[in-house]
N, C-alpha and C positions, 0 to 999 in steps of 0.2 A: 666622649667619642668612643666608638667601638674599637678595641685594640685589634690590629691587623694580625691575622693568623700566619705564622711563619711557615713557609713551604720549602721543599727541597731546592727549588730554583733560587730562593733567597740565600741559602747556604752556598750554592754553586756560584752565585754572583760575588759573594764575599771572598771566596777562595779562588775565583777566576778559573773555574773548571766547569765541566758540563754537568747538567742535572743527572744524567745517567751515571756519571762517575760517583756522584754523591749517593745516589740510590744503591749502587753496588757496594760502596764503602760501608754504608749502614747495614747492609746484609752480610758483611764480612766475606765478600766475593774474593776468591783466591787470586784473581788477576789484578786486583788493586793492591798497591804497595802498602806496607805497614805504616809508612810515614804519611801517606795520603789518608789512610783510615783514621789515624790518630788526629790529623788536622780536621777532618770532617766531624768526628765525634766531639772534639773540643769546641768547634764552631756551633754545632748543634746544641750543645749544652749552654753555650754563651747566649745564643739567640732564643733559648727555651723552646726549641722545636719539639712539637708533638706529632707523631705519625698519624696519618689519616687512616684509621683502621677500617672505616667503611669502604673507602676507595680500595684499600688492600683486599678486603673481602670480595669486592666486586671483581677484582682481577683474578683472584685465586679461586673464587667460588666457594670459599670456606672461611668462616669467621671465628670458629671455636667458641662461639657464644650461644648459650641456650636461654631462651626466654621462659620464665616461669610466671604464670598468672594465678594468683590465689584470691579468694574472696576477701580475706582480711589477714593481717600479719599479727594481730594481737591475740590469736588463739593458739594454745599449746599444740593443738592438732596440726595446724599448718606449719608452725615453726619446726616441729619435729620432723614432718615429712620433708621439708626443705633441707634439713640437716642430712637426712639420708640421701637425698638426691645429690647434694653438693659433695658429700664424701666420695661417692662413686665416680661422678663426672670429673671432679678436680684431678683425680688420679689419672684420668684419660686426657688431661690437658684442656678441659673446657672451663669456661667461666660462666656464671649465671647473671642474668638481668632479671631481677625480681620486681614484679609490679602487682598491685592489688586492685581489684575491681570494686571493692566496697559493696559487692553484691548488686551493682548497678550495671544493667545491660549495655548502656551507651559507653560507659567507662571501660568495660571489658572489650568492646569493639575498638575503642581508641587504643587500648593496650596492644591488641593484635596488630593494628595498622602500624604502630610505632615499632614493634618488633620486626615486622616485615621490612620496614624502611632501613633498619640497620643490618639487614641480611643475616639474621640469626640462623643457625644450623638446624634448629628445631624449636618447637613450642610445647611446653608441658603446662596443662591447665586443669583447674577445677572450676566447673561452670558456676557463674553467678546466679544467685537466687532469682533475680528478675528475668533471666534469659529464657525466652521461648522461641526466638528467631535465631537460627544458627548460621546465618549467611556469612558472618565474619569468619567463622571457623572454616566454612566451605571455601572461602577465599584463600586461606592459607593452604588448604589441601590442594586446591587447583594450581597453586604456584609450586607445588612439589615440596613444600616444607613439611617435614615429619611432625605429626601432631599426636601427642599422647595425652589422654584424659585420665584423671584419677579422682576417686571418691565420688564426686558429682559428675556423671557422664551422660552422654546421649548416644544410644546404640545406633541410631539412624545415620550418624556421621560415618560409620564404617571405619573407625580408627582403633588402634590398640588402646585398651583401657586397663587400669589397675584399680580394683575396688575391694572393699571388705564384703564378706558375705553377710550383708545386713539382714537378709531373711533368716539365716541361721542364728544371728545374734538375737533377733526377736523371739525365735523358738526357744533358745537357751534361757533367755530372761523369764519367759512365761513358765516354762517347765520347772525352773528353779522355784518360782513362787508357788506353783502347785505342789511341789514336793514339800514345801514348808507349811502346807495346809490351807493355802489361799484358794478360794473358789469364785470370788467376785472381783475380777481384775479389771481395772481401768487402764486407759492408754492415752498418754500425751504424745501427739504426733506433730511434725512440722508441716510445711506447705505441701499439699498433696501432689503438685506437679513435679516435685523433686524425687528422683528415683530412690534415693536412700531412705526416704520416709515411706514411700510406697512399699518397699521391701520389708522394712521393719514392721509395718502394719500387717502385711501378708503373713509374716512369721508369727505375729501376735495372734491373729485369727486362727491360723492352722493349728497352733499349739492348743488353743482352747477347744477346737473341734476334735482334735485327737483324744482329748480327755473328756469329751462329751459334756463340756461346760458351756453355759450360755454366753453369747456375745451380745452385750448391751451396747447398742449403737450410741446411746446417750452418754456413755462413758468413754467414747472415743472422741477426744477433744483436740481440735486443731489450733495451733498457735505459731507465732514466729519464734523458732528455736535457734536461729542463727544470727541474732542481732547482738548488740552489746551485752556483756555479761549481766549488768544491772537490769537491763530490759528483759532478758530471758528469765532472770530470777522473778521479776514482776509477773511475767507471763505464767510461770509456774504457780505463783500465788493466786493469780486470777483464775486459772483453770481449776485449782484445788477448791477455791471458794465455790465455784460453779458445781463441782462434783457433790458438794455437801448441801446443796440447795434442795435436793429431792428427799423423799421419805426413806428410800433405800440408799445405803452408802456402800462403797466398795471396801474390801479388806486388803487390797493391794493396788499399787500403781506401777506400771512399767512406763517410764518416760524415755523418749528418744533423745533427751538431753539431760546431762548431769545437772546443769544449772537450773533447769525447770524442776527437776526432782528436789534440788536444794530449796527452791522456793516453796515446794510442797511441804517439806520438812518444817519450814518456818511456820506455815499456817497450821499444821497439825499440832505443833507445840503450843501455839497460841490457843488452840481449841482443847488443849489437855488430852489429846488423843495419843495413846501410847504407840510408840514405834519400836519394834515391828508387831507387837502383840495384837493391836487393833488394825493397824494399816502397815503393811510392809512395802518397801520401795526398792526398785532397781532402776538405775540410770544407764546412760550409754555414752561411751567415749573414754571412761576412766581418767578423767582429768586429775591433775596432781592434787587438787583441793579435796577430792572425794575421801582421801584418807584422814583429813584433818577436821571435818565437820563432826557434829555430834547429833545422832550416831553416825559413824563412818558409813559411806554409801556404797552398797553393792553396785557394780557397774560392768558393762561389757567393754573389754579392752580391745582397741582396734589395731594395736601394734604399728603405730604411725612411722617410727623410724624404719622398720622393715618395709613398710609401704613405699617410702621414699627411695630406698635402695632398689626395690623391684622396679619402680618407675624408671629410674636411671638405666637399669639393666635392659629393660624392654626397649628404651630409646636406642641404646648401643646395638642391640640385636637388629633393630629395624634399619639403622643406617649402614650396618655392615653386611646386610643380607643382599645377595646377588639377584635373588628372585623376588617377584611381587607376591609375597605370602598373603594368605587370607588373614585379615586382622583378628586378633584373639584377645580374650579377656583373661586377665590374671586375677584370681580371687584369693584373698587372704582369709584364713579361718579365724574368727574372733575367739576371745577367751573370757569366760565369766570369772570375775574377781569378787568373791563372796566376802561381805563385811556385815556389820551388826544391823544395818537397816532392814535386812530381809531374814535374819536368822530367827525363825519362830519354832524351830524343830524341838528344842528342849521343852517349850511350853506345850506343843502338840503332844509330845510323848507323855508329859505329866497328866494332861487331860485324858488321854486314852487309858492310862493306868488307873485313873480314878473311876472309870466307868465300870 
């Protein structure tokens, strides 16, 4: 049998007082005597009374709960962003409800609906890989619930966003490889409908154009770069094998995923191709593991903790604003972390001196 939920009326019946007296006692109302307050608290503990926070939120119009929807919780990127969000919002008296979409559009929609039912004060989300219909987000906006998007965003929704400068990250990665003497650069990109991969590809192409280097479309290979780690490693392996099927091979790979780049390193080692002398690599995200592989992987750091803090600050600015401000984008500047996987400069210098 389902256990009956204890209510304020149950406490009132036990103490032979009114429900309003119990409610005021639990709120420490000054008109209720200390003796009554003590009796009410003791009876509430005895009956294991749990306040109905949803009902309270409905009455007050404020729950002090923020919903956070992420594609997955097993990535360092999202875990670090959540830490930044929580650090800022907890100091302001907010609690988080964290849910994951598993990159499934229907699950993301269910998460939105569940958060709306519990009357959250706002929703912070990174869009699922599968999502192409944004009706569920529009539903939250229509209800007046503040919505902040980060990392994976959709500009058409007209909400505040916090993103990395993925375009600049692509430019930085390719410029670095060119500085190291690379001229035939390949690119591993994620699903094209996601803005983060569109921007990294745009940066990749513009950097090559700026240096008057050719763009080989056959070397721009698309794969699922936001799946489970093992699967992304396998994607990196598969794409690398594909690169080396042709007569001409690249001398560098810029990957939009650290793990795909690690998969590439595995294949290059199996083929006895020297890294970085024959093929240099740059990844994206600066995952913790990039420092521990052999050779250590050069990568673009996205400053995830700072992103989370900025997301929280943007939310607070939005709810505390008296005017209907035009939504704005907050963009973080990426940082290139140089490691051994791309450092060809000493070899290039030696070759130039030998000429």
